[in-house]
N, C-alpha and C positions, 0 to 999 in steps of 0.2 A: 436434523437437526430438530431438537425440541426448542422451540423460543416463543412461540407464540402466548400470549396470555401472562409473560412474566414480566418482572420490573424491568423498566427503561430508565436509561439516562438522563439527567437533567442536563448534562452538559454538551447540548447539542444547539448549534446554530443554524438556522436554516436560512437559507438564503435563495431558494430553490424560485419562491415566488418574486423575485426582486427585478427580475429582467436581466438579461446577459446583454455585453456590447453587441452592436452590430457587426457585420462582415461584408461590407461592401455588396457586390451583385448577387454574389453567391447565398447570403443570407446566413443563417447562423448554424443552421441544419447543416448546409453546405459546406461552411467551413471547419465544423468539427468531423464530418467525413473523410475531408483531406487530411485534417489533422491526424486523424486517429489510425488512418492507412500509412502515414508517414511514421509514426512512433512504432506501431506493431508490426510492421514491415519492412522497416529501415530503410525506408526510402528519403532521400533530401527533398523536402517537399517548400523549403524555403524561396524557391521562384516562385512559388505558386500562389505563397501568402504575402509577398512583399507588394506594397503598394496597395493593399485592399484596407479599406477604411474601417478600422476595429474601434473606434472612439466614440461612435454615438451611442448613446443609451438606448436600450431596448426597452419594451413595453413588458411591464410585469403581467404575471398569469396567473390564475387560481392553480392550485394543486391537485393534479388527477387523483383519482381512488389509488392507482398504481403509486403514485408518488406518495401517498400517505402511507401504503405497507411500507416501502421501502424506508421510510423513515423510521416506522415503528421496529423494525426488523434491525436497522442500524443503531438505535438505541437500546434496544436489548445487548446486542453482541457490546456495544462500550460497556454497557452497566456489568456485564461480565467480567470483561478487561480490567474495572475498576475493582472489584470485590476480589479478584485474582491478584492482583496484583499490590493492592492495599497491604496485606501481610507479607507477600511472598517477598519484595524487593528489601523491605527492613530486615525480614528475618535472614536472608540469603545474601544480601548486599550490604546491611547496614545504613540504608538511604531509605527516608521516608518518602512515600509515595504521593506525588501531586497529580491530581487527575486533570489530564489534556482536553481541551474542548475539540469537538469533532464538527466541521464547517461540511454542511450539506450545501451544493452549488451545482449550478446549470450552466455548462459553455464554458465560461471565462470566471476569473475568481481573483482579487488583490488579496495577497497575504504580506506579513512582515518580511518575508523572503522574495516579494516583486511579482509580479502577473503571472497568473498562469492558465492554463486552458487543460479541458478534459484529455487533450491529447496526452499530456504526461501522464496521465492514469493519477491515482490517488497519492498523496505526498504528505510527508510530515515536515512542517516548518517549527524549527528551533527557536528561530525569534519571538515567535509569540505562542509556542506551544501547542499549536492547533495542528489536527490532520484532516486533510483537504479531500473530499469525495466528490464526484459526479457518479450518481447510481447508474448510470448510461454504460458506466465500465462495466458492470456486471451485465447488462445484458451484450456488451461486447465479448466478453468472456465466454458467455454461453454460445453465441452465433459466429464468432471469430476464430476462437481460440480453443473450443470443445472442451472448456473447462467450466461448463456450469453447475450449480447445485449451491444450497445456502450455507452448508458447511464451507464450500469453496470460498463463497464470498466473505464469511465469517473469519478465513484465514488472512483474506488479505487486510481485512481491518487490524487483525491481530498482528500481523507484521508491521502497520505503520505506528501502531501502539507500541512495538517492540523499538522503534526508532525513538520513542519518547522513553522508553527505559534506559536506552544507552544517551539521550541528553540528559537525564537525571544522575546517571553514574557518572556523568563527564567523558566517557567513551566517545559520544558523538562530536563533543568540541575539539577531542585531542585528534581524532582522525582527520576532521576538517582541516585543523591545523598540519599535521603532516602532509596531508594531499598537497598543501600549496606549495612546499618543499621540495617535491621529490620530480622524477621524470613524470612523464604523461602513463607509460609501462608500470611504475610503483604506485602511481595515483590511482590507477585501475585496478590493483592489487589490492589495494587499502580498501576501495571503494566495493570490492567482492566481499571481502572479508567482513566488512559492515554490514553488508545486506544479507549473507550467511547467518551473522549472529542476530539478525533481525527474524531470521526464519527460524532460529532454535527459540528463541524469545516466544515466538507463534507457537512452537511445539509445547514450551510449558504451559503457555494458556491453555491450549486443548485438553492437555492432561488434567489440569486443575479443574476446567468446565465441567469434564466428566465426572471427575471425584466429586466436585462440590454440588453440581445442578443434576447430573444425568443428563446431559444436553445431546451427546454422541449416539447417533443411530448406526446400523449396520448400512456399512457404504460411506458414512462420512469420511472417514479418514481417505478413503481412495479419491472421494472428491478434492480434498485438499492437497493430494499428491499429484494428482492430473495439474491440478492449478500451478502447483510450484515446478511442473515439467513443462507447462506452457509458458511461463514467461523467465525460464532459463535462456541464455544469451545464447547458447549454441542454437537452440530450436526456433529462435526469432531470427538469428542470421539467417538458418538453413530455409524457412519459410520465405525470407525474402529472396530467395535464390542465391544466396552468398557463402563461401567458404567460411564455416565458424573459425574466428582467429582468437584465440583464448586470450592473447595479451591486450586485446580491444575488450574484452569482457568487461561491465561493470557491477553485474547482479549475481553472476556464477553460472555455471551449468546447470542443466536439468537435476543432473544426477547429484550435482552438489547441494541443490537446492533441497531437495528431496531429502538427502542425507542427513542436513542440518535439522529439518523441520522434526525428521522423527529421532534425531538425537534428543532434542528438548523434548517431544513427547514421551520417550522412553525413562528417560532420567527424572525430568522435573528439577533440574539443578542448573542454576545459573553458571556453574564453575565448569559444568559441561561446554558451555556454549561458547568458550572463550577459542574463537575461531584465529585469533592473532595469536597465541601461544601454540595452537597446531601446526601453524605455518611457518612457526621459528621465530615470529618477531616478537 
């Protein structure tokens, strides 16, 4: 992916040097390792973290050269999403695009949606219209999930920005409302459709990024497809030694995530990303 030397976004809120909450005797690094194992491999880690003191402030630290490189990369990708969605959203959905903020953090963070840890992975909070990202997640994608590569990481950011697009169009608010009124199985299905649509929107971004900026290099789409596969619910459950159970899926299978990512890339059309209509809802 061609990204170096290009414009970065000013909508970055960098909290990485501010210090993170402590984690009792295991320390912040140990806590993150425990949480990460629980999140990615489907293990209930609640008993491991209960009772640990997470309320003490940590010490601030200077950013490393690697931290600064990650910050530059994220800033460029975010700028690309801004330049793509600013014209696409009003043209295709009749809605003006409002840039989200992207918060870089280390370990734990406080958002309008509540407190969160890096174990959650990147997430979007509609309450403050911010994307939250600990870039250690990218290292984990490469080392634990076999899904490394700059375009794979860019896909992750574009997916979260896809949730912001859903928020602006009203889809996210409606799906959250519906999920609170139905059974757990139905709520999971709605969640899957919401996530797959965000994947499709990430595909639209990838297509536009190629057409506008020529950023895609040989192998980049394969990187994104590997990332989409790695975060499929069936793959995560299987890696945890569990039999994949579709009724419990909340993000979609590997095949579904790849399909909708490529549907967005091949069409470039938000109307082709209506996962709810495709599911008969």
